C-alpha positions as CSV (number, residue, x, y, z in Angstrom):
1,M,54.6,-218.8,170.1
2,N,57.3,-217.1,172.0
3,N,60.2,-215.4,170.3
4,P,63.0,-217.9,171.0
5,T,60.9,-220.8,169.6
6,L,59.9,-218.8,166.5
7,N,63.6,-217.9,165.9
8,R,64.6,-221.5,166.3
9,E,61.9,-222.7,163.8
10,I,63.0,-220.0,161.3
11,K,66.6,-221.1,161.6
12,M,65.6,-224.8,161.2
13,A,63.6,-223.9,158.1
14,E,66.5,-222.0,156.7
15,L,68.9,-224.9,157.4
16,E,66.5,-227.3,155.7
17,R,66.3,-224.9,152.7
18,I,70.1,-224.8,152.5
19,K,70.3,-228.6,152.7
20,L,67.8,-228.9,149.8
21,E,69.8,-226.4,147.7
22,T,73.0,-228.3,148.5
23,E,71.5,-231.6,147.4
24,K,70.1,-230.0,144.2
25,M,73.6,-228.6,143.4
26,R,75.2,-232.0,144.1
27,V,72.7,-233.7,141.8
28,E,73.3,-231.1,139.1
29,A,77.1,-231.5,139.4
30,E,76.8,-235.3,139.1
31,K,74.6,-234.8,136.0
32,L,77.2,-232.6,134.4
33,R,80.0,-235.1,135.2
34,A,78.0,-237.8,133.5
35,E,77.3,-235.6,130.4
36,T,81.0,-234.7,130.3
37,Y,82.0,-238.4,130.4
38,K,79.5,-239.2,127.6
39,I,80.8,-236.4,125.4
40,Q,84.5,-237.5,126.0
41,K,83.6,-241.1,125.2
42,E,81.8,-240.1,122.0
43,T,84.6,-237.8,120.7
44,R,87.5,-240.1,121.5
45,Y,87.7,-241.5,118.0
46,Y,87.1,-238.2,116.0
47,P,90.8,-237.6,115.3
48,A,91.3,-241.1,114.0
49,I,88.2,-240.8,111.8
50,G,89.6,-237.7,110.3
51,I,92.9,-239.3,109.6
52,V,91.2,-242.4,108.0
53,I,89.1,-240.1,105.7
54,A,92.2,-238.1,104.7
55,V,94.1,-241.4,103.9
56,I,91.1,-242.6,101.8
57,A,91.0,-239.3,99.9
58,L,94.7,-239.5,99.3
59,I,94.5,-243.0,98.0
60,A,91.6,-242.0,95.7
61,A,93.5,-239.0,94.4
62,I,96.5,-241.2,93.6
63,A,94.5,-244.1,92.2
64,S,92.1,-242.1,90.1
65,P,94.6,-241.2,87.3
66,I,95.9,-244.8,87.3
67,I,92.4,-246.3,87.0
68,T,91.5,-243.7,84.3
69,Y,94.7,-244.6,82.4
70,L,94.0,-248.4,82.6
71,L,90.4,-248.0,81.5
72,T,91.2,-245.8,78.5
73,K,94.2,-247.9,77.4
């Protein structure tokens, strides 16, 4: 093989390697986007759940003495 042909093949192999790495990075980025969307979807209702639990605890704290009074009357 002569030198220009060898250089061309080396450059083509390097270009192919770069293309493969680029595709791998694109796939990884898409995977991260999908995981981010999934986490955002799963955590959307967490604040509302916390508020509901706090309201239930408040109602229980208020109702407990009333129920105790009514049962011991």
